C-alpha positions as CSV (number, residue, x, y, z in Angstrom):
1,M,205.1,-49.1,162.6
2,P,204.4,-49.3,158.9
3,R,202.3,-52.2,157.7
4,S,204.2,-55.0,156.0
5,D,203.9,-55.4,152.2
6,A,204.0,-59.2,152.7
7,A,200.9,-61.3,153.7
8,A,199.7,-64.8,153.3
9,R,196.5,-65.6,151.5
10,T,193.9,-68.2,152.5
11,R,192.0,-68.2,149.2
12,T,193.2,-67.9,145.6
13,R,192.3,-64.7,143.7
14,L,192.2,-64.1,140.0
15,L,192.3,-60.5,138.7
16,L,191.4,-60.8,135.0
17,M,191.9,-57.6,132.9
18,Y,190.5,-57.1,129.4
19,N,190.5,-54.2,127.0
20,L,187.0,-53.6,125.4
21,T,185.8,-51.9,122.4
22,P,184.6,-49.4,121.2
23,Q,185.3,-46.2,123.2
24,V,182.7,-45.1,125.8
25,Q,181.9,-41.5,126.1
26,V,181.4,-41.1,129.8
27,P,181.0,-37.5,131.3
28,D,183.8,-36.5,133.6
29,D,181.5,-35.9,136.5
30,M,180.6,-39.6,136.5
31,L,184.2,-40.8,136.8
32,R,185.9,-41.6,140.1
33,P,189.4,-42.7,141.1
34,L,190.2,-46.4,141.0
35,S,191.1,-46.3,144.7
36,E,187.3,-46.5,145.4
37,A,187.2,-49.9,143.9
38,F,190.6,-51.3,144.9
39,G,192.2,-51.0,148.3
40,L,195.6,-49.5,147.6
41,G,196.9,-48.6,151.1
42,R,199.9,-46.5,151.0
43,F,199.7,-46.3,147.1
44,T,196.4,-44.4,147.2
45,A,198.0,-40.9,147.3
46,H,200.0,-41.7,144.2
47,V,197.0,-43.0,142.3
48,E,194.8,-40.1,143.2
49,A,197.6,-37.6,142.3
50,A,197.8,-39.2,138.8
51,E,194.0,-39.6,138.5
52,L,193.7,-37.7,135.2
53,L,196.3,-39.9,133.5
54,L,195.2,-43.3,134.9
55,P,192.0,-45.2,134.1
56,R,189.1,-43.9,136.1
57,L,186.2,-45.8,137.6
58,V,182.8,-46.0,135.8
59,L,181.1,-48.7,137.8
60,H,182.1,-51.3,140.4
61,E,179.7,-54.0,141.6
62,R,179.9,-57.2,143.5
63,V,178.1,-60.1,141.9
64,R,177.4,-63.6,143.3
65,D,176.1,-65.3,140.2
66,I,179.1,-65.6,137.8
67,T,179.8,-68.4,135.5
68,L,183.4,-68.8,134.1
69,P,184.0,-70.6,130.8
70,S,185.7,-73.5,132.7
71,S,184.5,-76.0,135.2
72,A,188.0,-76.6,136.6
73,V,187.4,-74.3,139.5
74,R,184.4,-72.8,141.3
75,A,184.1,-69.1,141.6
76,D,182.8,-67.8,144.9
77,G,181.6,-64.5,143.8
78,A,183.4,-61.7,141.9
79,A,183.7,-57.9,141.6
80,V,183.1,-56.4,138.2
81,T,184.9,-53.1,137.6
82,L,184.6,-51.0,134.4
83,A,187.0,-48.1,134.0
84,V,187.9,-45.8,131.1
85,T,191.2,-44.3,130.1
86,P,191.8,-40.6,129.4
87,R,191.0,-41.4,125.8
88,R,187.8,-43.2,126.8
89,D,189.0,-46.7,126.1
90,P,187.0,-49.2,128.3
91,L,189.0,-51.4,130.6
92,L,187.3,-54.4,132.4
93,F,188.6,-55.8,135.7
94,L,187.0,-59.1,136.8
95,D,188.2,-59.8,140.4
96,V,187.3,-63.5,141.1
97,D,187.5,-65.2,144.4
98,L,187.9,-68.9,144.0
99,A,186.5,-71.6,146.2
100,D,188.7,-73.1,149.0
101,D,189.3,-76.3,147.0
102,A,190.8,-74.3,144.0
103,D,194.5,-74.9,144.9
104,G,195.9,-76.9,142.0
105,A,198.2,-75.5,139.4
106,D,196.6,-77.5,136.6
107,A,193.1,-76.3,137.5
108,I,194.3,-72.7,137.7
109,A,196.0,-73.0,134.3
110,E,192.9,-74.5,132.7
111,T,190.8,-71.6,134.0
112,L,193.3,-69.0,132.7
113,Y,193.3,-70.6,129.3
114,A,189.5,-70.7,129.2
115,T,189.1,-67.1,130.3
116,W,191.7,-66.1,127.7
117,Q,190.5,-68.0,124.7
118,N,186.8,-68.2,125.4
119,R,186.3,-65.0,127.4
120,S,183.0,-64.1,125.7
121,A,181.5,-67.2,127.4
122,T,181.8,-65.5,130.8
123,R,178.3,-64.9,132.2
124,V,176.9,-62.8,135.0
125,E,173.4,-63.6,136.2
126,G,173.0,-65.8,133.1
127,V,173.7,-63.0,130.7
128,P,176.9,-62.6,128.6
129,L,179.3,-60.3,130.5
130,T,179.4,-57.6,127.8
131,E,175.6,-57.5,127.5
132,W,175.4,-57.2,131.3
133,L,177.8,-54.3,131.2
134,D,175.8,-52.5,128.5
135,G,172.7,-52.9,130.6
136,R,174.4,-51.5,133.7
137,L,175.7,-48.6,131.6
138,R,172.2,-47.8,130.6
139,D,171.1,-47.9,134.2
140,Y,173.9,-45.4,135.0
141,G,172.5,-43.1,132.3
142,I,175.0,-43.9,129.6
143,P,173.3,-45.0,126.4
144,D,174.8,-48.1,124.7
145,R,174.5,-46.8,121.2
146,P,175.1,-43.0,121.1
147,A,175.6,-41.9,117.5
148,G,175.4,-45.5,116.3
149,R,178.1,-46.9,118.7
150,P,178.0,-50.7,118.6
151,P,177.7,-52.6,121.9
152,L,180.7,-53.5,124.0
153,E,182.9,-56.3,122.9
154,F,186.1,-57.9,124.2
155,G,189.3,-56.7,122.6
156,R,192.3,-58.8,121.7
157,N,194.4,-57.9,124.8
158,V,194.3,-59.7,128.1
159,H,196.3,-59.8,131.2
160,Q,195.6,-62.2,134.1
161,S,197.0,-61.9,137.6
162,V,197.0,-64.9,139.8
163,F,197.4,-64.5,143.6
164,P,197.6,-68.1,145.0
165,G,196.4,-68.9,148.4
166,A,196.5,-71.8,150.9
167,A,198.5,-74.9,150.0
168,L,199.3,-73.7,146.4
169,A,200.9,-70.5,147.8
170,R,202.9,-72.5,150.3
171,G,204.1,-75.0,147.7
172,L,205.2,-72.2,145.3
173,L,207.1,-70.4,148.1
174,A,208.7,-73.6,149.2
175,E,209.8,-74.6,145.6
176,H,213.4,-73.8,145.1
177,V,214.9,-73.9,141.6
178,P,218.6,-73.2,141.2
179,G,219.9,-70.7,138.6
180,D,217.4,-69.0,136.3
181,A,215.1,-72.0,135.8
182,V,211.5,-71.9,137.1
183,G,209.5,-74.6,138.9
184,Q,206.9,-76.8,137.2
185,D,203.9,-75.2,138.8
186,V,205.1,-71.7,137.8
187,V,205.5,-72.8,134.1
188,T,202.1,-74.5,134.3
189,I,200.3,-71.3,135.6
190,V,202.2,-68.6,133.7
191,L,202.0,-70.4,130.3
192,R,198.4,-71.5,131.0
193,G,199.4,-75.1,130.6
194,T,200.4,-74.7,126.9
195,L,203.9,-76.1,127.3
196,D,205.6,-79.0,129.2
197,S,206.5,-77.9,132.7
198,D,209.2,-80.6,133.2
199,T,211.9,-78.9,131.0
200,G,213.3,-76.8,133.8
201,A,214.0,-73.9,131.4
202,T,212.9,-70.3,131.8
203,L,210.6,-70.4,128.7
204,G,210.6,-66.6,128.6
205,I,209.2,-66.3,132.2
206,R,210.6,-63.3,134.1
207,R,211.3,-63.3,137.8
208,P,212.3,-59.7,138.9
209,A,215.0,-60.0,141.5
210,T,213.8,-57.2,143.6
211,L,210.4,-58.8,144.0
212,N,211.5,-62.4,144.9
213,N,212.3,-63.0,148.5
214,A,212.9,-66.7,149.1
215,G,210.4,-68.3,151.3
216,Q,208.2,-65.1,151.7
217,T,207.3,-63.5,148.3
218,M,207.6,-64.5,144.7
219,V,206.7,-62.9,141.4
220,A,206.9,-64.6,138.0
221,H,205.2,-63.5,134.8
222,G,205.1,-63.8,131.1
223,R,203.4,-61.5,128.7
224,G,199.8,-62.3,129.6
225,V,199.9,-63.9,133.1
226,S,201.5,-62.7,136.3
227,L,201.9,-65.1,139.2
228,I,202.3,-63.1,142.5
229,V,202.7,-64.9,145.9
230,G,203.1,-63.5,149.4
231,Y,202.2,-59.9,148.9
232,A,199.5,-57.9,150.8
233,P,196.3,-56.9,149.0
234,P,197.3,-53.2,148.5
235,V,200.5,-54.4,146.7
236,E,198.5,-56.9,144.7
237,N,196.2,-54.1,143.5
238,A,199.1,-51.8,142.7
239,F,200.6,-54.6,140.6
240,G,197.2,-54.9,138.9
241,L,197.1,-51.3,138.0
242,A,200.6,-51.5,136.6
243,A,199.5,-54.4,134.4
244,A,196.4,-52.6,133.3
245,G,198.5,-49.7,132.1
246,I,200.7,-52.0,130.0
247,L,197.5,-53.7,128.7
248,T,196.0,-50.4,127.8
249,A,199.2,-49.2,126.1
250,V,199.5,-52.4,124.0
251,A,195.9,-52.2,122.9
252,A,196.4,-48.5,122.0
253,V,199.5,-49.4,119.9
254,H,197.4,-51.9,117.9
255,R,194.7,-49.3,117.3
256,V,197.1,-46.5,116.3
257,R,198.7,-48.8,113.8
258,R,195.4,-49.8,112.4
259,Q,194.2,-46.2,112.1
260,A,197.4,-45.1,110.6
261,F,197.0,-47.7,107.9
262,E,193.4,-46.6,107.4
263,A,194.7,-42.9,107.0
264,L,197.1,-44.0,104.3
265,E,194.4,-46.0,102.5
266,L,192.2,-42.9,102.7
267,D,194.9,-40.8,101.1
268,R,195.6,-43.4,98.4
269,A,191.9,-44.0,97.5
270,A,190.9,-40.3,97.6
271,A,189.8,-38.8,94.3
272,V,191.2,-35.2,94.4
273,E,190.1,-33.1,91.4
274,T,189.5,-29.7,92.9
275,T,191.0,-27.6,95.6
276,D,187.9,-28.1,97.6
277,D,188.5,-31.9,97.4
278,A,192.1,-31.4,98.5
279,R,191.1,-29.1,101.4
280,A,188.6,-31.6,102.6
281,L,191.1,-34.5,102.4
282,V,193.8,-32.5,104.3
283,A,191.3,-31.6,107.0
284,Q,190.3,-35.2,107.4
285,L,193.9,-36.4,107.5
286,S,194.7,-33.7,110.0
287,R,191.9,-34.9,112.4
288,R,193.1,-38.4,112.1
289,L,196.8,-37.4,112.7
290,N,195.7,-35.4,115.8
291,D,193.9,-38.5,117.2
292,L,196.9,-40.7,116.5
293,Q,199.3,-38.3,118.3
294,L,196.9,-38.0,121.3
295,D,196.7,-41.7,121.5
296,L,200.4,-42.1,121.5
297,S,200.8,-39.5,124.2
298,F,197.9,-40.4,126.6
299,S,197.3,-44.1,125.8
300,V,200.9,-45.3,125.3
301,E,203.7,-43.0,126.4
302,V,202.0,-42.2,129.7
303,Y,202.1,-45.9,130.7
304,A,205.5,-46.6,129.2
305,D,207.4,-45.2,132.2
306,T,207.0,-45.9,136.0
307,I,206.5,-42.4,137.2
308,L,202.7,-42.7,137.8
309,I,203.3,-44.8,141.0
310,P,206.8,-44.1,142.1
311,E,207.3,-47.0,144.4
312,L,210.2,-49.5,144.2
313,L,207.9,-52.6,144.2
314,V,205.5,-51.3,141.5
315,E,208.4,-49.8,139.4
316,S,210.2,-53.1,139.4
317,F,207.1,-55.0,138.4
318,H,206.1,-52.4,135.7
319,S,209.6,-52.4,134.2
320,S,209.8,-56.2,133.9
321,L,206.3,-56.4,132.4
322,R,207.0,-53.6,130.0
323,D,210.2,-55.4,128.8
324,V,208.5,-58.7,128.3
325,S,205.7,-57.0,126.3
326,S,208.3,-55.2,124.1
327,L,206.4,-52.0,124.7
328,A,209.4,-49.7,124.1
329,D,210.1,-51.2,120.6
330,A,206.4,-51.1,119.8
331,L,206.1,-47.5,120.7
332,A,209.2,-46.5,118.6
333,N,208.0,-48.4,115.6
334,T,204.5,-47.0,115.9
335,S,205.8,-43.4,116.3
336,R,207.7,-43.9,113.0
337,I,204.5,-45.1,111.4
338,V,202.7,-41.9,112.6
339,E,205.5,-39.9,111.2
340,R,204.9,-41.4,107.8
341,V,201.2,-40.3,108.0
342,N,202.5,-36.8,109.0
343,A,204.7,-36.9,105.9
344,V,201.8,-37.8,103.7
345,L,199.8,-35.0,105.2
346,A,202.6,-32.6,104.6
347,T,202.8,-33.6,101.0
348,R,199.1,-33.0,100.6
349,R,199.4,-29.7,102.2
350,V,202.1,-28.7,99.8
351,D,199.9,-29.8,96.9
352,L,197.1,-27.7,98.3
353,E,199.2,-24.6,98.8
354,T,200.6,-25.0,95.3
355,A,197.2,-25.4,93.8
356,A,195.9,-22.4,95.8
357,Q,198.9,-20.3,94.7
358,Q,198.4,-21.3,91.1
359,Y,194.7,-20.5,91.3
360,A,195.6,-17.1,92.8
361,E,198.1,-16.4,90.1
362,D,195.8,-17.5,87.3
363,R,193.0,-15.3,88.8
364,D,195.3,-12.3,89.1
365,R,196.6,-12.9,85.5
366,V,193.1,-13.1,84.1
367,L,192.0,-10.0,86.1
368,A,195.1,-8.0,84.9
369,A,194.5,-9.1,81.4
370,V,190.8,-8.0,81.5
371,I,191.8,-4.6,83.0
372,A,194.5,-4.2,80.3
373,V,192.3,-5.1,77.5
374,G,189.5,-2.9,78.8
375,S,191.9,0.0,79.1
376,L,193.2,-0.5,75.6
377,I,189.7,-0.7,74.2
378,A,188.5,2.3,76.2
379,L,191.3,4.7,75.6
380,P,191.1,5.2,71.8
381,P,187.3,5.8,71.8
382,A,187.9,8.2,74.7
383,L,190.5,10.1,72.8
384,L,188.2,10.2,69.7
385,L,185.2,11.4,71.7
386,A,187.4,14.1,73.3
387,Y,188.5,15.1,69.8
388,F,185.0,15.3,68.4
389,G,183.9,17.2,71.4
390,V,186.4,20.0,70.9
391,N,185.1,23.2,69.3
392,S,187.5,23.2,66.4
393,S,187.5,23.9,62.7
394,D,188.8,20.4,62.1
395,V,185.5,19.0,63.2
396,D,182.7,19.4,60.7
397,P,179.3,19.3,62.5
398,S,177.7,18.3,59.2
399,R,179.7,15.0,58.9
400,S,179.2,11.8,60.9
401,I,182.0,10.8,63.2
402,L,182.0,7.4,61.4
403,D,183.1,9.1,58.2
404,L,186.5,7.5,58.0
405,H,187.4,9.2,54.7
406,H,187.2,12.6,56.4
407,Y,188.4,11.6,59.9
408,G,190.8,8.8,59.0
409,V,193.9,10.6,60.3
410,A,192.2,11.1,63.7
411,Y,191.3,7.5,63.9
412,A,194.9,6.5,62.9
413,I,196.4,8.8,65.5
414,A,194.1,7.3,68.2
415,W,194.5,3.6,67.4
416,L,197.9,3.1,65.9
417,P,200.0,3.7,69.1
418,F,197.9,1.1,71.0
419,L,198.2,-1.4,68.2
420,L,201.9,-0.9,68.0
421,L,202.1,-1.3,71.8
422,I,200.2,-4.6,71.6
423,A,202.5,-5.8,68.8
424,V,205.6,-5.0,70.7
425,G,204.3,-6.7,73.9
426,L,203.5,-9.9,72.0
427,I,206.9,-10.0,70.3
428,A,208.7,-9.4,73.6
429,R,206.6,-12.1,75.3
430,R,207.4,-14.6,72.6
431,R,211.2,-13.8,72.8
432,I,211.1,-14.4,76.6
433,S,209.3,-17.7,76.2
434,L,211.7,-18.9,73.6
435,R,214.7,-18.0,75.7
436,L,213.3,-19.8,78.8
437,S,212.3,-22.9,76.8
438,A,215.5,-23.2,74.7
439,P,217.2,-26.6,74.9
440,D,220.4,-26.9,76.9
441,D,223.3,-27.5,74.4
442,G,226.0,-27.2,77.0
443,S,227.0,-23.6,76.2
444,P,227.1,-21.1,79.0
445,E,225.0,-18.7,77.0
446,R,222.1,-21.2,76.9
447,R,222.4,-22.4,80.5
448,T,222.5,-19.0,82.1
449,L,220.2,-16.0,81.6
450,R,222.4,-12.9,81.7
451,P,221.3,-9.3,81.7
452,R,222.6,-7.1,79.0
453,P,225.9,-5.2,79.6
454,G,225.3,-1.9,81.2
455,R,226.6,0.4,83.9
456,S,225.6,0.7,87.5
457,R,223.9,3.8,88.8
458,R,226.8,4.2,91.1
459,R,230.1,5.4,89.7
460,G,233.1,3.2,90.1
461,R,231.2,-0.2,89.8
462,D,232.0,-2.7,87.1
463,E,229.7,-3.5,84.3
464,I,227.2,-6.2,84.9
465,R,227.9,-9.0,82.6
């Protein structure tokens, strides 16, 4: 018989998930599947099959000495799990077991609020949590500051999953609210006590129909808190991984938008005076665009659908959480922003290609002019030297070749054709330039450059006019 997905908890559990900065370059051989840290039951095969797309485990340790930034509840130990996404974005899981007396909605809400707003005050063994993580990374052989990387810090995105136990779980399951309204304790927990829970309205809280079984299971969540009651630990952990995917995607959207703006600022502030400057700018913008596109693919789009864990329970939870976080709209808008960066880069590439083409044309023009001038200068002396080298009665060996009075005709014959050729070329060039630059007075003759009338080489064809 398959194991049931429903189960009753005796103690309340908090699964706190935070995105961290900056990226951590962990070698692939040090990464392990998240199934080693979280019991996933029948979902294990799906997680391991999608291992390269999901966050992977860096470290997982059980700690006893943990201090939360709230005295409303007592923590009875916790598991600290650090994972990295395929793009090496760090993701922190803080799995906290609360003491037996932590069964009040108000106390849970206060703890959620404190671990959300004052998360940096969380301490492990008397040390701030991020400093403790940096120390453990060094112990694992991962330096905390490679190439000047700053130490780990909390990012702006958080998701908190609450799995109530004991009396709190029984009260939530027994609470029945007609229609789409939600109970007082649900509002208190999901909104972290920030709004009055007596209104009876939904207040934006989602309750996926496929996950709510009256008297046995209940799921209610907002954008940052999920309240899950009555499910077995493997299902709880699968829900946690789905929430971590949405959390990672939202954090990546924020980063992509910031980096896209930085790329546009780089283009605006760049001083491009030479083709080398333009080439360096295009290369830099290309690298940034590649990073943005990879982030969209492997940090956002990969978590925007439910195919990673194709199970009805996880898909329903993932879809509901994705909708409340507006991930689809954020992805569409961010994709358009990245397209704008691509358009800027395309414009820069066109400018570079135009400049390179102009440079090549100028270079070829100068080279052709040098060769032409050299030929014009060299040919008359060559003709004269050939003339003076001929054994002829017209050449007087007693006279200097610079005697223009005697050899004037020879010099004229050698030089005049080339001088006439230069003059004709300059006149023709000037006439072409004048025709191309003539103002448009509306007449067809000025607007259109027509060839002169003539006949085709083939018989029977009309004259070209």
